[in-house]
MARNU-693692 format. One record per residue (C-alpha): x, y, z; residue in three letters. Coordinates in Angstrom, 2 decimals, always signed. Each point is the difference from the previous one (the first is absolute). Layout:
REM residues N
X:Y:Z:ALA;
...
REM end
This chain:
REM residues 472
-83.62:+2.05:+81.25:MET;
+1.98:+2.85:+1.24:THR;
+3.99:-0.36:-0.94:LEU;
+1.38:-1.28:+3.08:GLN;
+3.87:-0.15:+0.20:ILE;
+1.21:-1.58:+3.16:PRO;
+2.90:+2.32:+1.12:PHE;
+2.81:-1.03:+2.47:ASP;
+2.46:+2.91:-0.26:ASN;
+3.24:-0.25:+1.32:SER;
+2.39:+2.58:-1.70:PHE;
-2.25:+2.64:+1.72:ALA;
+0.84:-1.04:+3.29:ALA;
+4.01:+0.44:-0.32:LEU;
-0.66:+3.94:+0.74:GLY;
-0.54:+3.41:-1.64:ASP;
+3.53:+0.17:-0.96:GLY;
-0.37:-2.75:-2.57:PHE;
-2.96:+1.91:-2.08:PHE;
-2.47:+3.05:+0.14:THR;
-3.78:-0.76:+0.41:ARG;
-1.96:+1.28:-2.88:VAL;
-3.03:-0.69:-1.76:HIS;
-0.62:-0.46:-3.85:PRO;
-1.12:+3.06:-1.80:THR;
-3.76:-0.83:-0.94:PRO;
-0.12:-0.74:-4.15:LEU;
-3.30:+1.43:-1.73:PRO;
-2.36:-2.34:-1.92:ASP;
+2.62:-3.01:+0.10:PRO;
-0.83:-3.00:-2.26:GLU;
+1.05:-3.55:+0.79:LEU;
+2.07:-1.11:-2.96:LEU;
+1.32:-3.64:+1.01:ILE;
-0.05:-1.94:+3.68:TYR;
+2.02:-3.08:+0.34:ASN;
-2.28:-2.30:+1.39:LYS;
+2.35:-3.05:+0.47:SER;
+2.57:+2.32:+1.84:LEU;
-2.75:+1.32:+2.21:ALA;
-1.32:-3.50:+0.99:ASP;
+3.74:-0.92:+1.17:ASP;
+0.08:+3.24:+1.96:LEU;
-3.45:-1.26:+1.64:ASN;
-1.68:+3.15:-1.16:ILE;
-3.95:-0.83:-0.31:SER;
-2.61:+2.33:-1.64:GLY;
-0.11:+2.57:-2.75:ASP;
-2.27:+3.03:+1.04:GLN;
+2.19:+2.95:+0.32:GLY;
+2.95:-1.44:-1.36:ALA;
+0.46:+2.79:-2.53:VAL;
-0.04:+2.88:+2.63:ASP;
+2.23:-2.00:+2.28:ILE;
+2.42:-0.61:-2.89:PHE;
-0.32:+3.78:-0.99:ALA;
+1.10:+0.90:+3.02:GLY;
-3.62:+1.63:+0.84:ASN;
-0.89:-2.37:+2.81:GLN;
+2.23:-0.89:+2.59:ILE;
-1.04:-3.76:+0.90:PRO;
-0.37:-1.18:+3.31:GLN;
+3.60:-1.17:+1.88:GLY;
+2.06:+2.10:-2.61:ALA;
+2.84:+2.27:+1.54:ASP;
+0.89:+1.90:-3.01:PRO;
+3.50:+1.29:-0.31:LEU;
+3.07:+1.06:-2.19:ALA;
+3.26:-1.56:+0.87:GLN;
+3.17:+2.05:+0.73:LEU;
+3.12:-1.39:-2.34:TYR;
+2.74:+1.10:-1.44:ALA;
+1.85:-0.90:-3.52:GLY;
+2.98:+0.16:-2.21:HIS;
-1.31:+1.27:-3.06:GLN;
+2.19:-0.69:-3.24:PHE;
+2.34:-0.33:+2.44:GLY;
-0.30:+2.90:+2.23:THR;
-1.42:+0.28:+3.52:TYR;
-3.26:+1.71:+0.36:ASN;
-0.11:+0.12:+4.08:PRO;
-4.11:+0.36:+0.21:ARG;
-2.21:-1.68:-2.70:LEU;
-2.92:-1.59:+1.34:GLY;
-3.37:-1.20:-1.35:ASP;
-0.79:+3.07:-1.68:GLY;
-3.16:-1.14:-1.95:ARG;
-0.56:-3.59:+1.41:ALA;
-2.05:-0.47:+3.47:ILE;
+0.23:-3.45:+1.86:LEU;
-3.52:-0.96:+1.40:LEU;
+0.91:-2.64:+1.76:GLY;
+1.21:-3.79:-0.07:GLU;
-1.75:-3.09:+0.13:VAL;
+0.84:-3.63:+0.26:THR;
-0.29:-2.18:-3.02:ASP;
-1.18:-3.70:-0.45:LYS;
+3.29:-1.09:+0.12:SER;
+0.76:+1.81:+3.42:GLY;
+2.29:+2.76:-1.97:ILE;
-0.33:+3.35:+1.12:ARG;
-0.97:+2.40:-2.52:ARG;
+0.04:+3.68:-0.50:ASP;
-2.84:+1.53:-1.72:ILE;
+0.80:+3.40:-1.26:GLN;
-1.74:+3.04:-2.22:LEU;
+2.33:+1.06:-2.80:LYS;
-0.75:+3.80:-1.59:GLY;
-2.48:+0.29:+3.15:ALA;
+1.03:+4.19:+0.32:GLY;
+2.67:+2.00:+1.74:GLN;
+1.77:-1.15:+3.17:THR;
+2.66:+1.98:+2.11:PRO;
+2.84:-1.40:-2.48:TYR;
-2.14:+0.86:-3.15:SER;
+2.71:+2.84:-0.13:ARG;
-1.41:+2.08:-3.14:ALA;
-1.86:-2.68:-1.53:GLY;
-4.03:-0.38:-0.14:ASP;
+0.13:-3.81:+1.48:GLY;
-2.15:-1.30:-3.19:ARG;
+0.80:-2.28:-2.19:ALA;
-1.45:-0.11:-3.53:TRP;
-1.92:-2.88:-1.79:LEU;
+2.99:-1.08:-1.89:GLY;
+2.53:-1.03:+2.41:PRO;
-2.76:-1.30:+2.39:VAL;
-1.08:-2.65:-2.76:LEU;
+3.65:-0.96:-0.95:ARG;
+0.84:-0.80:+3.61:GLU;
-3.07:-2.33:+0.14:TYR;
+0.59:-1.32:-3.05:VAL;
+3.93:-0.70:+0.55:VAL;
-0.25:-0.67:+3.57:SER;
-2.99:-3.07:-0.55:GLU;
+2.24:-1.09:-2.87:ALA;
+3.18:-0.69:+2.10:MET;
-2.10:-1.84:+2.61:HIS;
-1.24:-1.98:-2.73:ALA;
+3.67:-0.79:-1.12:LEU;
+0.60:-1.28:+3.53:GLY;
+2.76:+3.30:+0.68:ILE;
-0.51:+1.62:+3.84:PRO;
-2.00:+3.28:-0.58:THR;
-2.36:+2.28:+1.48:THR;
-3.65:-0.65:-1.18:ARG;
-2.79:+2.02:-1.26:ALA;
-3.49:-0.30:+1.59:LEU;
-2.05:+2.78:-1.55:ALA;
+0.19:+3.02:-2.38:ALA;
-2.47:+2.68:+0.15:VAL;
-0.20:+3.20:-2.41:ARG;
-1.53:+3.62:+0.55:SER;
-0.94:+2.72:-2.72:PRO;
+1.97:+2.25:+1.93:GLN;
+3.01:+1.27:-2.00:VAL;
+3.53:+0.31:+0.85:ILE;
+2.76:+1.37:-1.49:PHE;
+3.55:-1.66:-1.31:ARG;
+0.75:+0.33:-3.65:GLU;
-3.47:+1.44:-0.39:GLY;
-3.27:-0.55:+1.50:PRO;
-0.79:-3.59:+1.01:LEU;
-2.61:-2.13:+2.16:PRO;
+0.85:-0.79:+3.71:ALA;
+0.00:-3.54:+1.01:ALA;
+0.90:-1.83:+3.29:VAL;
+1.97:-3.40:+0.07:LEU;
-0.59:-2.20:+3.21:THR;
+3.04:-2.23:+0.28:ARG;
+0.83:-2.55:+2.14:VAL;
+3.65:-1.34:+1.36:ALA;
+1.60:-2.09:+2.36:ALA;
+0.69:+3.50:+1.55:SER;
+1.66:+3.30:-1.16:HIS;
+3.22:+0.10:+1.56:LEU;
+2.72:+1.17:-2.08:ARG;
+3.99:+0.18:+0.31:VAL;
-1.03:+3.87:+0.43:GLY;
-2.33:-0.74:+3.07:SER;
+3.28:-0.84:+2.04:PHE;
+2.03:+2.25:-1.97:SER;
-1.91:+3.26:+1.17:VAL;
+0.55:-0.87:+3.85:PHE;
+3.70:-1.09:-0.77:ALA;
+0.79:+3.73:-1.35:TYR;
-1.46:+1.34:+2.91:GLN;
+1.87:-2.11:+2.39:GLY;
-3.00:-1.15:+1.83:ASP;
+0.99:-3.89:+1.12:ARG;
-2.95:-0.44:+1.96:ALA;
-2.62:+0.14:-3.00:ALA;
+2.68:-1.90:-2.05:LEU;
-0.29:-2.56:+2.55:ARG;
-3.59:-0.04:+0.09:GLN;
-0.31:-0.03:-3.54:LEU;
+2.46:-2.80:-0.65:THR;
-1.89:-2.17:+3.01:ASP;
-3.49:+0.70:-1.80:TYR;
+1.53:-1.11:-3.57:ALA;
+1.49:-2.95:+1.31:ILE;
-3.28:-1.16:+1.86:ALA;
-2.29:+0.74:-3.05:ARG;
+2.07:-1.26:-2.82:HIS;
+2.98:-2.05:+1.33:TYR;
-0.71:-1.45:+3.44:PRO;
+2.97:-2.66:-0.26:GLY;
+2.67:+3.07:-0.31:ALA;
+2.49:+1.12:+2.80:GLN;
+0.30:+3.56:+0.41:GLY;
+1.00:+2.82:-2.67:PRO;
+2.40:-2.31:-1.90:LEU;
-2.42:-2.58:-0.28:GLY;
-2.52:+1.84:-1.31:LEU;
+2.71:+1.49:-2.63:LEU;
+0.42:-3.50:-1.15:GLN;
-3.34:-0.85:-0.32:ALA;
-0.91:+2.99:-1.94:VAL;
+3.00:-0.53:-2.21:CYS;
-1.15:-3.72:-0.81:ASP;
-3.26:+1.48:-0.71:ALA;
+1.07:+2.56:-2.36:GLN;
+2.21:-2.56:-1.72:ALA;
-2.82:-2.20:-0.69:ARG;
-2.21:+3.30:-1.26:LEU;
+2.59:+1.30:-2.44:ILE;
+0.57:-3.29:-1.69:ALA;
-3.90:-0.25:-0.47:ALA;
+0.26:+3.23:-1.60:TRP;
+2.84:-1.15:-2.14:MET;
-1.77:-3.29:-0.75:ALA;
-3.19:+1.81:-1.81:VAL;
+1.84:+3.40:-1.43:GLY;
-1.38:+2.25:+2.52:PHE;
+1.33:+3.00:+1.04:ILE;
-0.93:+2.20:+2.75:HIS;
+0.77:+3.39:-1.41:GLY;
+0.87:+1.59:+3.64:VAL;
+1.63:-2.07:+2.40:MET;
+0.76:+2.73:+2.21:ASN;
+0.07:-1.18:+3.96:THR;
-3.47:+1.39:+0.88:ASP;
-1.10:-2.68:-2.85:ASN;
+1.80:-2.68:+1.39:CYS;
-2.21:-2.01:+2.31:ALA;
+1.63:-1.84:+2.92:ILE;
-2.79:-3.13:-0.73:SER;
+1.67:-0.78:-3.29:GLY;
-3.03:+1.08:-2.07:GLU;
-0.38:+2.15:-2.78:THR;
-1.13:+3.75:+0.43:ILE;
-0.83:+2.74:-1.08:ASP;
-1.16:-0.39:-3.52:TYR;
+1.15:+3.09:-1.75:GLY;
+1.88:+0.21:-3.26:PRO;
+0.49:-3.77:-0.07:CYS;
-0.19:-1.97:-3.32:ALA;
+0.84:-3.23:-1.39:PHE;
+2.66:-0.41:-2.55:MET;
-0.94:-1.11:-3.68:ASP;
+3.20:+0.10:-2.02:ALA;
+3.07:-1.48:+2.46:TYR;
+2.42:+2.50:+0.98:HIS;
+1.51:+0.32:+3.19:PRO;
+0.51:+3.56:-0.11:ALA;
-3.96:+0.21:-0.44:THR;
-1.90:+2.86:+2.18:ALA;
-3.37:+1.53:-0.65:PHE;
-0.48:+2.72:+2.82:SER;
+0.41:+3.44:-1.37:ALA;
+1.58:+1.52:+3.30:ILE;
+2.64:-2.95:-0.26:ASP;
+2.26:+2.13:-2.41:ARG;
+3.20:-1.93:+0.59:MET;
-1.20:-3.23:+0.39:GLY;
+0.85:-0.85:+3.67:ARG;
-3.07:-2.63:+0.23:TYR;
+0.23:-1.16:-3.48:ALA;
-0.94:-4.04:-0.40:TYR;
+3.85:-1.03:+0.61:GLY;
+0.77:+2.33:+2.54:ASN;
-2.91:-1.27:+2.39:GLN;
+2.28:-2.68:+1.82:PRO;
+2.68:+2.59:+0.60:SER;
-2.37:+2.29:+1.33:ILE;
-1.82:-2.34:+2.55:ALA;
+3.61:-0.62:+1.50:VAL;
+0.37:+3.86:+0.61:TRP;
-3.30:+0.14:+1.24:ASN;
+0.76:-2.45:+2.49:MET;
+3.46:+1.65:+0.83:ALA;
-2.45:+3.29:+1.13:GLN;
-2.12:-2.27:+2.04:PHE;
+3.01:-1.52:+1.63:ALA;
+1.43:+3.31:+0.83:THR;
-3.41:+0.77:+1.38:ALA;
-0.29:-2.85:+2.47:LEU;
+3.50:-0.13:+1.23:ILE;
-0.58:+3.75:+1.48:GLN;
-2.17:-1.74:+2.92:GLN;
+2.68:-2.68:+1.11:CYS;
+2.35:+0.59:+2.91:ASP;
+3.24:-1.36:-2.12:ASP;
-0.62:+1.61:-3.00:ARG;
+3.50:-1.08:-1.43:GLN;
-0.42:-3.45:+0.56:ALA;
-3.54:+0.32:-1.43:ALA;
+1.12:+2.04:-2.79:ALA;
+2.50:-2.95:-0.99:ASP;
-2.80:-2.49:+0.27:ALA;
-2.29:+2.01:-2.12:ALA;
+2.74:+0.35:-2.75:THR;
+0.16:-3.60:-0.54:GLN;
-3.66:-0.49:-0.12:ILE;
-0.06:+2.58:-2.76:VAL;
+3.13:-0.93:-1.94:HIS;
-1.40:-3.58:-0.10:ALA;
-3.48:+1.27:-1.97:MET;
+1.67:+0.31:-3.37:PRO;
+0.44:-3.67:+0.01:ASP;
-2.89:-0.79:+1.53:GLN;
-2.39:+1.88:-2.62:ILE;
+2.08:-1.63:-2.72:LYS;
-0.51:-3.28:+1.07:ALA;
-3.65:+0.74:+0.62:ALA;
-0.23:+1.27:-3.23:THR;
+1.41:-2.97:-1.90:LEU;
-2.41:-2.29:+1.60:ASP;
-2.73:+2.16:-1.31:ARG;
+1.71:-0.17:-3.71:PHE;
+1.02:-3.68:+0.03:ALA;
-4.23:-0.76:+0.77:ALA;
-0.79:+2.01:-3.06:LYS;
+2.52:-2.23:-1.78:LEU;
-1.53:-2.84:+1.44:GLY;
+3.11:-1.03:+2.24:LEU;
-1.08:-1.05:+3.63:GLU;
+3.20:+0.59:+1.68:ALA;
+2.75:+2.08:-1.62:PRO;
+3.44:-1.34:-0.57:GLN;
+3.57:+1.50:-0.85:PRO;
-0.30:+1.63:-3.66:GLY;
-4.09:+0.52:+0.09:ASP;
+0.83:+3.78:+0.89:GLN;
+1.84:+0.18:-3.64:ALA;
-2.79:-1.81:-1.34:LEU;
-2.31:+2.69:+1.43:VAL;
+2.18:+2.97:-0.86:ASP;
+0.87:-1.11:-3.42:ASP;
-4.24:-0.04:-0.78:LEU;
-0.22:+3.24:+1.56:LEU;
+3.24:+1.17:-2.39:THR;
-2.14:-1.38:-3.04:LEU;
-3.16:+2.02:+1.22:MET;
+1.94:+2.95:+0.60:GLN;
+1.97:+0.06:-3.37:THR;
-3.47:-0.47:-1.94:GLN;
-2.19:+1.93:+2.24:ARG;
-2.16:-3.05:+0.57:ALA;
-3.13:+0.52:+2.38:ASP;
+0.82:-1.83:+3.25:PHE;
-3.37:-1.27:+0.96:THR;
-0.48:-1.22:-3.55:THR;
+3.08:-1.85:+0.08:VAL;
-0.57:-2.10:+2.90:PHE;
-3.55:-0.64:-1.15:ASP;
+1.06:-1.24:-3.03:ALA;
+2.61:-2.22:+1.48:LEU;
-2.96:-1.41:+2.17:THR;
-2.62:-0.47:-2.64:HIS;
+1.89:+0.36:-3.52:GLY;
+3.18:+0.79:-2.16:ASP;
+2.01:+2.28:+1.78:VAL;
+1.52:+1.08:-3.07:THR;
-2.93:+1.80:-1.24:GLN;
+0.14:+2.51:+2.40:ALA;
+3.75:+0.87:-0.94:PHE;
+0.62:+2.10:-3.76:SER;
+2.85:-2.03:-0.68:ASP;
-0.71:-3.93:+1.31:PRO;
+3.55:-1.27:-0.92:ALA;
+2.15:+0.74:+3.03:PRO;
-2.96:-0.68:+2.13:VAL;
-0.57:-3.73:-1.30:ALA;
+3.61:-0.41:+1.03:ALA;
-1.24:+1.17:+3.46:TRP;
-2.94:-2.51:-0.49:HIS;
+2.31:-3.01:-0.34:ALA;
+2.15:+1.19:+3.33:ARG;
-3.40:+0.30:+1.51:TRP;
-1.04:-3.48:-0.96:GLN;
+2.90:-1.55:+1.22:ALA;
+0.04:+1.30:+2.87:ARG;
-3.90:-1.07:+1.15:LEU;
+1.06:-3.73:-1.20:ARG;
+2.69:+0.42:+3.33:GLN;
-2.75:+0.03:+2.12:GLY;
-1.07:-2.31:+2.40:ALA;
-3.14:-0.82:-1.73:ASP;
+1.79:+0.21:-3.33:GLY;
-2.09:+3.67:-0.73:GLY;
-3.35:-1.51:+0.59:ALA;
-1.40:+2.22:+2.53:GLY;
+1.63:+3.12:-1.80:ALA;
-3.46:+0.67:-1.69:LYS;
-2.24:+0.37:+3.02:ALA;
+2.98:+2.08:+1.88:LEU;
+0.09:+2.56:-3.20:MET;
-3.63:+0.16:+0.12:GLN;
+0.08:+0.85:+3.91:ARG;
+2.96:+2.66:-0.81:SER;
-0.84:+1.62:-3.19:ASN;
-3.20:+2.10:+0.06:PRO;
-2.13:+0.36:-3.20:ARG;
-1.44:+3.58:+0.45:VAL;
+1.64:+2.95:+2.18:ILE;
-1.28:+3.28:+0.50:PRO;
+1.49:+1.79:-3.24:ARG;
+0.70:+3.53:+0.09:ASN;
-2.18:+0.60:-3.15:HIS;
-2.86:-1.49:+1.68:GLN;
+0.17:+1.60:+3.00:ILE;
+0.19:+3.27:-1.82:GLU;
-2.89:-0.75:-2.11:THR;
-2.23:-1.48:+2.93:MET;
+0.60:+3.43:+1.81:ILE;
-1.06:+1.88:-3.24:ALA;
-3.10:-1.94:-0.07:ALA;
-0.94:+0.51:+3.61:ALA;
+0.47:+3.66:-0.42:LEU;
-2.91:-0.18:-2.64:GLN;
-1.83:-2.15:+2.59:GLY;
+0.44:-3.35:-1.58:ASP;
+1.42:-2.56:+2.36:TYR;
-0.27:-3.25:-2.21:ALA;
+3.77:+0.45:-0.87:PRO;
+0.45:-0.04:+3.88:LEU;
-1.70:-2.95:+0.65:HIS;
+1.10:-1.91:-3.15:ARG;
+3.63:+0.64:+1.68:LEU;
-0.99:-0.93:+3.17:MET;
-1.67:-3.33:-1.42:ALA;
+3.19:-0.91:-2.14:ALA;
+2.82:+1.01:+2.89:LEU;
-2.10:-1.94:+2.29:GLY;
+1.21:-3.50:-1.55:SER;
+3.42:+1.10:-1.58:PRO;
+1.37:-3.36:-0.65:PHE;
-3.01:-0.88:-2.11:ALA;
-1.19:+2.76:-1.53:CYS;
-2.85:-0.62:-3.01:THR;
+0.30:+3.52:-1.16:ASP;
+2.50:-0.01:-2.62:PRO;
-0.07:+4.10:-0.52:ALA;
+0.91:+0.45:+2.90:LEU;
+2.97:-2.13:-0.35:ARG;
+1.02:+2.04:-2.75:GLN;
+3.33:+2.41:+0.52:PRO;
-0.28:+3.78:-1.08:PRO;
+0.01:+1.00:-3.68:THR;
+2.57:+3.11:-0.24:PRO;
-2.87:+2.02:+0.09:ALA;
-1.23:-1.30:+3.09:GLU;
+3.00:+0.12:+2.03:GLU;
+0.10:+1.91:+3.13:VAL;
+3.40:+1.98:+0.58:GLN;
-0.84:+1.54:+3.46:ALA;
-2.19:-0.73:+2.65:THR;
-0.86:+2.56:+2.97:PHE;
-0.58:-0.31:+3.82:CYS;
-3.44:+1.90:-0.20:GLY;
+0.79:+1.91:+3.22:THR;
REM end
């Protein structure tokens, strides 16, 4: 049966000022490497004949309305007034089995009017990285874009050298970003801002009232998202405002990475030379991004001063909001159902021990859950003292700590997409070996119950990844 995608497009109805209609550039001799059948079923996609040509951009499916979105963005704090989808094309939208509208986008689909000097393509490595990491994040219960398919071509594109082209089919609640609003705010186009605000509210936050209600809803979603990142040691790597989705999903997995040895200054992105987007900076950057969102939204308000005052209060509340959400997450990792005064110190003291001894983030919490945590440290003596405090705190709980282990098993993954394993998988795929890809996908699909001990291991010094790359 021919692949059928039940498109029902709404963003395209906003008008040409928000995007440019453009078709994907055909990809020669495409090969479908991996297809997310369970996600396809959830999106009410049926059939499979012709899938490779659709996901390569060689065939436009019935009902699609291909376009490249316009947006701006603050890149490492500097405003770029006109970015847009330089290598991604939105095919259209579907409604999933839960009644949620979802975008289907081809990433690496060729040049668009926003490509600037780029070729609009992606190479195989970043496509597989995003496929694996986004699906791992979903399995961890963290809001994220999803991966529907990955296609490879023998076509050669050039980055640091000749590399095979590839296309990722990405699924998102939407691709609206902070930069989608900034571009019209800086242009002084209040009508477009109002139209986009109304659309965003209707699509994502139907209970929100006006631009300030949208701001509050997005700040709430971002606070929850950042807390979830922090709890698994995830480092986005490039938290520019054009990579900040108002849906509250993690989007744009470029130089992303999961932390091995714990340190709040950990950063892997090769383009983040000053550590702006390091692990420990992510909460403050999220607040900064929401300040830019607020600045854009209030431009449509008639009483801008009153709107600015109200928006300032919302944004200024975010640091405490993120801190509380993060404590909730880390308390659960320690088996504490309801955090109490003093629990922040318990968490902070453990993290300090981990930082001092360069203990592996995921291994420590896995050992707390399933074994002897002192074995995850080079010097067990101070850890034993902390462990005694933790045990005493568990006994203070309403159930005397009886439910702690079950809570920890739900909160502490046994396996994450280790950077060295991602690199090994990509190297194998470049040679046509996809066994490591499928092995990773199988393990990461059940991260709290991994039965592949080799994939749980931290890297050896020789395996440590020092830098990650966008792949643009």
